[in-house]
N, C-alpha and C positions, 0 to 999 in steps of 0.2 A: 899567797896567792892563795891557799887556804882561807884563809879569813874573809877571802873577796867570795868564795865558795858557801861558806858556810853563814852567811852576811844574808839576810831578810832580803837584801837588792842583788843579792849573787845570785847561786843558783836556782833557787826556790821562786826568785822573780821569772827567771826564764822559762822552768819549766809550767810555771802558772799561766804565763804570759802566752806560751806555745799552747795550751790545753784552749784557753780565750779564746785564741786566734781562730782554731780548731774549731771550735765552735760556731763561733761568727761564722767563718765559711760554709760551715754545714750548714747553719741558719740560713745563709743567704742561697745559696745552691737551693733549698727547700723553698726558698720564696719564688726563686727564679722557677722550681718545677712548676710552683702552682700557677702562676702566671702564665706559664706557657699550656697548661692544661687547661686556665680559664679563656686561653685564648682559641685552643681549639675546639673548645666546648661552644663558644661563639659562631666558630667557624660551620659547625658541625648545624647549627640553631637555624642560622641563613641558609644554608643548603637544604635541611629539611622544609624551610618554608618556599623554598624556589621548587623543590619537587614537589608539594604538595599542592600548589599553585598550576602548575604544569599539571597534575594528575586531575586535579578539578576540572581545568580547560579542556581534558581530552575526553573526560566524563561527559563534559555540556554538548561539547563537537558531538560523541557519540551518539547522546539521546536525539540530538538535531538530525543527524542521520537516521536513526530509528524513525523520527518522523516524518521525514522525507519519503523512507522505504515504505513505510503505511500508505504516504499519501499516493505512491506511487503503485503501489501494489492495490488501493481501493480504487485508482484509475484504470489498471489494466483488468480488472472486473468489469467495471461499465464498460471500459472497450468491448471485451468477449460478447457484452450483452448486445451493444452496437451494432459489431459486426453481424453476427447471428440475425437481429433484425433486417441490417441493410440487406444481406444475401437473401433473407426469404422476400423480402419489397423488391428487389430485382429482379428475384424470380419471376413475379408476377407482373412486375408491371413493365416490360419488355417483351414485347411478344413476338411472334414469327413475322407479323406484317410492319413490324418495326425494322425488323431485320429487311426485309424483302424493300422497304422503301425506303434506306439509306443505302443498301448496293446498286440501287440506282442512280444514286448521287456519287458514286463513286467511292464508296468504300468495303474494303473486298470482306473483311470480318467486324460489321460495325460496331457490336458491343465491345470488343476487347480493342479496337482503334479509338474508340470514345472515351474509354476508362482510361488508358494508356497515354492520351493527349491532356487527359483532364487532371492526371497524376503529376504531369510536368509545368503546369501552370501555376506555380508559386507565386506569381505576380498579383495572382487572384484573391491571394489570403489577403484581409480587410486589416488582420492583425500583426503587427511586429514581433520578432522574435524577442525574448527577455535571457539575461543570465546565459548568454552566448550559446544558445540554443537557434534551431534553423527550422523555422517554418516550413511545412508541408502537409503535402494533402494524406492522408492514411486510408481511407475510407471511401468510395463513392457509388454511389447507386443510380440508374439510369432509372429515370419514371416518365415511360412514353418518350415521345420523337421532339421532344424540345424541353426537357427539363431532367435536372437531375440535384441529386445532395450531396454533401461532402463533408467529411469530419476532417479538421485541421488540429495540428498540436508542435508544439518544439520541445516538449518533455516539460512544460511547467505551463503553458497557457495554450488551452484548448477550445476549439468551436467546431460551429458548423453553419453550410451557408449553400443557400438553393442556386442554383445557378440553371439558365437558360442557354441553349445551343442552337446549332445552326450549321448545317452541312452543304458547302457549294462546291462542285467538282472536286472532290475530297480532303477539301478544305474545311476545319472547322473552327470555330469561332466560339469564343464562351464569352457570357455577361454575368454578372453577380447579380441578382434579385435581392437578397437578402442575407443578413448574416448577424449569428450572436455568439458571444464570446463566452463561454460555460462560468459561472460566476457572477456575473456583471448582468 
């Protein structure tokens, strides 16, 4: 038996064969580890691209919202100026004689009743609402005994209209004479 252990095919072959086999296994583990790390790197790369696209989309959405906020802010500035103008205009164009005239036709508080009635006349607005908004009359002024001017909008589209009104036995009727949509 000693001869087998000392022979080149004996103990020496088994020891070197084991070392070679261990090196091959270590090499195989290193290759598997490198493949696994490469796989993780690819996954991370695609996740990074996905997050970057989402970030860019959110950034673009934010810019759009900033633009819309600026438009609404500009609209509010115009609205404040328009309100001031309409209030001054209505103060000077609806007189005591007009109030007495409408009291004789059945209105107790003519200016308030006329304006409140006009604010409820959504069907008179000649423009359809857009983007889920609801058209309504925001401001109005009475121009004497038979005319009124009104500002309408839905948050996206705005305009003005001139109306004629009549009062008979406390009943108010409205007719649109002309209108315009801002920007058109």
